[in-house]
ZADOMAR-562922 format. One record per residue (C-alpha): z, x, y; residue in one letter. Coordinates in steps of 0.02 Angstrom, whole numbers, plus 50000, padded with zeros to 5 digits. Each point is the difference from the previous one (the first is absolute). Example, Ala and Ser with C-alpha at 12.3 -4.5 7.8 and 13.67 -1.06 7.14 Angstrom:
# ZADOMAR-562922
503905061549775a;499675006950172s;
//
This chain:
# ZADOMAR-562922
433815557752083m;500924984349946d;499454984050084f;501124985450048y;499714983250083a;501374992350106l;499574982150045i;501184992350127i;499884981350013g;501214985749978t;498494988449999e;499395008149838i;501684998449913l;500194981850051n;498194997049946k;499334994650169r;498705013949983r;499245009249854e;500025019049995d;498295008250008k;500525018150028h;500495004849823f;498324995749924e;498995008350139f;501005016250006l;500055001249810s;498114997949990s;499695013350131e;501185012549917l;499144996649834e;498415007450073k;500945016550011y;500724998349825g;501744995950066h;501194985349987t;501474994250103l;501675007349949k;500834984150063a;499634984650105s;501474992050090l;500034983150088v;501554998250108i;500784987750121y;499875001950189d;501755007150010d;500335015550110p;501345007449887t;498944997649845l;498475007750082i;500985015350057v;500815002949831s;498334997849910t;499135012550114l;501415012549976k;499854998149812w;498125002750004l;500235015150112n;501085007949865s;498435002849896f;499145015350075p;498294995949927k;500014981950060a;498594992750103k;500574983050059v;498874986150063f;501104987850094c;499364982850050f;500744988150127g;501284999050139g;499225011550132i;499584986350126g;500934994850157s;500934984349944t;501894999949973p;499794999849810d;498945015849999d;501285013049946y;498955013749923t;499775011550150r;501875000850034q;500395001449814a;498795014549982a;500845008850145a;501714997449921a;499475005549826a;498835014450040l;500415006050175r;501434999750126d;500164981150009g;499174998350169n;498304993250053l;498965009050131y;498524994650103v;498475007349915h;498795003950141k;498434998249896e;500574983649924a;500454993350173k;498285004850066k;499124991549855i;501014983950020i;499804998750188t;498135003749993e;499764986949864a;501084986250076l;500145003750185g;501344989250082e;500244990749835r;500855015749932a;501564995050098y;501384995749970p;499945000249810h;498495008549921a;500355016250092i;501575001949892n;498875005049856m;499805016750091a;501855003649966n;499945010849845l;501105012349904p;499995017950063k;498445010349960d;499044985149931s;498125001649977e;498844985650042i;498994990949867i;498464991850074e;499864981249986n;498154995949997k;500334981349992f;500904996650165n;500455017450067k;501894997649983m;500545017049929p;500955003049840a;500925016449970f;500455013249873s;501435012349978i;499855017449926d;498344995449918e;501074991949864r;500454982850068f;498614988850062f;500594984550092f;498704986450015m;499914981650048p;500294986849869g;498284992650034f;498795005849862p;498504999250117e;500825013850103m;500965010649875s;498695000849863h;498765008750113q;501395012150047m;500255004149815i;498145003749985l;500165011850149d;501615008449941i;499655003849817l;498535012050026p;501085010350118k;501405002849874l;499045012849897d;500404990749840i;499605009449840t;498864988449905k;500484997249819r;498994994149851k;501014989349880i;499444998049819y;500644983949923r;499874991849829h;500614982549959t;500144989249847l;500804983949940t;500875000849831a;500564985549891l;501795005649978c;501705000250084k;500305012650138e;501495006749904s;498855005949859e;499255013050117l;501605007150071i;500035015549890e;498255004650057v;500484996550181m;501425012649985k;498735013949969t;499164997550169m;500295014650123p;500374997750185q;498215002950055n;499464984549905i;500074983350088e;500474987249869l;500004981250024s;500504987749865s;499914981250032l;500584988349861p;499214982849983k;500464985049894i;498654988349936f;500064985249881s;499225010949864d;501245014150023g;500505014750111p;498835012150085r;500225015350109v;498835006450135a;500115018950004l;499355012150132s;499995019149996v;499435010050151a;500005017950064s;499125011350124e;499595010849849n;498624992249894k;500465009649842e;501814994350014d;499494981950030a;498875000549847d;501265009049889f;501514988950034y;499014983949996f;499345004949829n;501805001349940k;500144981350022f;498314997149917i;500545010349849e;501644990749985y;499164982950010l;498685004549872e;501245008149880n;501054984250006n;498534987849988d;500374992550170i;498504992050081k;499585004950178y;498604998450128a;499475013650122l;499744995550181e;498975008450136d;500335018550026e;499825009850161y;
//
């Protein structure tokens, strides 16, 4: 599985609100040894939402957590966009969603809130433990949730255990070396694809430094390829400091 976050909210891009979904979802995935493949924050624009969903749907292993735009106000475009991108373009009255909304709100469900029961074909309901207003999923791959963290974050906690995620153990080594990043390029070129390599150059008043991270699901590989950097640094009398390993 590859995990994606799609955060729909003009109010985040114009800085009226601060995003809280990226940090929460990333932290929860980390418990399974996974990271997000991408996190996208996009404008409340129907065409943009449709094209983004179609693009994400082109990745067969994608699990997409989509936040925002499923309410009943005129600027809530996500339900219709999901129908256009992933189904036949039409919304249908979801009987279970209608029942949940009318039982929760009574007469207050009309004339507007009841529209949240209009969902893309063959949608599945995601329970909203905060205020009962249902969210929905499509094909067990796209999970459409409210933009409110107090609602959607509990949904994430409910969804993730049901996805049968293969837990991974990641072995990581990090160091900071007192040299330019370019001095380590030849060693970097020897890293195979199964090694996650991160190199972050820093400039200080006393000279350049580089923070280096080597990680792998295979402990022996993580140790072996990290030691390549250690050997190079020591052979070239470059000072370095090891950081926490896990």
